[in-house]
C-alpha positions as CSV (number, residue, x, y, z in Angstrom):
1,M,164.3,109.8,120.9
2,N,163.2,106.9,122.9
3,V,162.1,109.1,125.7
4,S,160.1,111.6,123.6
5,G,158.6,108.8,121.6
6,G,157.5,107.1,124.8
7,I,155.9,110.3,126.0
8,V,154.0,110.8,122.8
9,V,152.8,107.3,122.9
10,R,151.8,107.5,126.5
11,L,150.1,110.9,125.9
12,A,148.2,109.5,122.9
13,R,147.0,106.5,125.0
14,F,146.0,108.9,127.8
15,I,144.0,111.1,125.4
16,G,142.5,108.1,123.7
17,R,141.3,106.6,127.0
18,S,140.0,109.8,128.4
19,Q,137.8,110.4,125.3
20,L,136.4,106.9,125.5
21,V,135.6,107.3,129.2
22,T,134.4,110.9,129.3
23,G,133.7,111.8,125.6
24,E,130.1,112.8,124.8
25,S,130.4,113.0,121.0
26,G,127.4,111.1,119.5
27,S,125.4,111.0,122.7
28,A,122.9,113.5,121.3
29,L,122.3,111.3,118.3
30,I,121.7,108.3,120.5
31,E,119.2,110.3,122.6
32,V,117.3,111.5,119.5
33,A,117.2,107.9,118.1
34,V,115.7,106.6,121.4
35,V,113.3,109.5,122.1
36,S,112.0,110.4,118.6
37,P,109.9,107.2,117.9
38,I,108.1,107.7,121.2
39,L,107.6,111.4,120.6
40,L,106.3,110.8,117.0
41,M,103.9,108.1,118.3
42,M,102.5,110.6,120.8
43,V,102.2,113.3,118.2
44,F,100.5,111.0,115.7
45,G,98.2,109.7,118.4
46,I,97.1,113.2,119.3
47,V,96.5,113.9,115.6
48,Q,94.5,110.7,115.2
49,F,92.4,111.4,118.3
50,G,91.6,114.8,116.8
51,V,90.5,113.1,113.5
52,V,88.2,110.8,115.5
53,M,86.8,113.7,117.5
54,N,86.2,115.7,114.3
55,S,84.3,112.7,112.8
56,N,82.2,112.5,116.0
57,V,81.3,116.2,115.8
58,T,80.5,115.9,112.1
59,L,78.3,112.9,112.7
60,N,76.4,114.7,115.5
61,D,75.9,117.7,113.4
62,S,74.7,115.7,110.4
63,V,72.2,113.8,112.6
64,R,70.9,117.1,114.0
65,V,70.4,118.5,110.4
66,A,68.7,115.3,109.3
67,S,66.4,115.1,112.3
68,R,65.4,118.8,111.7
69,T,64.6,117.8,108.1
70,L,62.5,114.8,109.4
71,A,60.5,117.1,111.7
72,L,59.6,119.3,108.7
73,T,58.7,116.5,106.2
74,R,55.3,115.7,107.4
75,G,53.1,115.1,104.5
76,T,55.8,113.9,102.1
77,A,55.8,110.5,100.4
78,D,58.9,109.1,102.1
79,P,60.3,111.2,104.9
80,C,62.9,108.5,105.8
81,A,64.6,108.7,102.4
82,T,64.6,112.5,102.5
83,T,66.1,112.4,106.0
84,A,68.8,109.8,105.0
85,T,69.7,111.8,101.9
86,K,70.1,115.0,104.0
87,L,72.3,113.1,106.5
88,R,74.5,111.6,103.9
89,N,74.9,115.0,102.1
90,S,75.8,116.8,105.3
91,A,78.3,114.2,106.5
92,Q,81.2,115.6,104.5
93,G,84.3,113.3,104.3
94,F,82.3,110.2,105.3
95,T,81.8,107.1,103.1
96,P,78.1,107.2,102.5
97,G,77.8,103.4,102.4
98,N,79.3,103.0,105.9
99,I,76.8,105.3,107.6
100,N,74.0,103.2,109.2
101,I,70.8,105.2,109.6
102,T,67.8,104.3,111.7
103,V,64.7,106.5,111.5
104,T,61.8,106.1,113.9
105,V,58.5,107.6,112.8
106,N,55.2,107.0,114.5
107,G,56.9,104.6,116.9
108,N,58.2,102.3,114.1
109,A,61.9,102.0,113.4
110,Y,63.1,101.9,109.8
111,G,66.7,100.7,109.4
112,P,69.5,100.4,110.2
113,S,70.5,100.9,106.6
114,W,72.5,103.4,104.6
115,S,69.1,104.4,103.0
116,P,66.1,103.5,105.1
117,S,62.7,103.8,103.5
118,C,59.3,104.5,105.2
119,S,57.2,105.0,102.2
120,G,53.7,106.3,103.0
121,Q,54.5,107.3,106.6
122,G,54.8,111.0,105.8
123,A,51.1,111.4,105.6
124,T,50.4,109.7,108.9
125,M,53.0,111.6,110.9
126,T,51.4,113.3,113.9
127,S,52.3,116.8,114.8
128,G,53.9,116.9,118.2
129,A,55.0,113.2,118.0
130,D,58.6,112.2,118.5
131,A,60.8,111.5,115.5
132,I,64.2,109.9,116.1
133,V,67.2,109.8,113.9
134,L,70.1,107.5,114.9
135,A,73.3,107.1,112.9
136,T,76.4,105.0,113.4
137,Y,79.8,105.2,111.6
138,P,82.9,103.0,112.0
139,C,86.1,104.8,113.1
140,A,89.7,103.8,113.4
141,A,92.5,105.1,115.6
142,V,95.5,103.6,113.8
143,V,99.0,104.9,114.7
144,Y,102.0,103.1,113.2
145,G,99.8,100.3,112.0
146,V,98.3,99.6,115.5
147,N,94.6,100.1,116.0
148,Y,94.3,101.5,119.5
149,I,90.5,101.4,119.5
150,P,89.5,98.2,117.7
151,G,85.8,98.0,117.0
152,C,85.3,101.8,117.4
153,T,81.9,102.9,116.2
154,L,80.7,106.5,116.4
155,S,77.0,107.0,117.2
156,A,74.7,110.0,117.3
157,R,71.0,110.2,118.1
158,T,68.6,113.1,118.0
159,T,64.9,113.2,119.0
160,V,62.7,116.0,117.6
161,R,59.0,116.9,117.6
162,V,57.2,116.6,114.3
163,E,55.9,120.0,113.3
């Protein structure tokens, strides 16, 4: 009995040691635990970059629409207010109060403001003159609570000829 018991004990010790040294159970869990935060940060960073790029495209399109409106508002009482309203309405998903709009008519800049006014300038707008619309909007690229682009401000500017 002593001999067989000793063999069993030695065999158990040998198996136990070999699993500790060469066993791979749980290593996949450790690898996932180490790699997943990095992978998730990269995925969320890509998504956040896409959101910022979408906001940039939206702002550029809104400024284009607003500048086209400004070019066609010659003769109206307040072309800047009409332009600003058009820009705010076309900038879907933006907070209207955070959009700073500057409108340049007849060489005079009105703004930056969320609603610039140039009352009386519509009647004096010259056909063929430049009209400029500039808009800025704050953006944030926050991933896991870290802002990777602090002070980020999107900006779009369009110059059109008054018709």
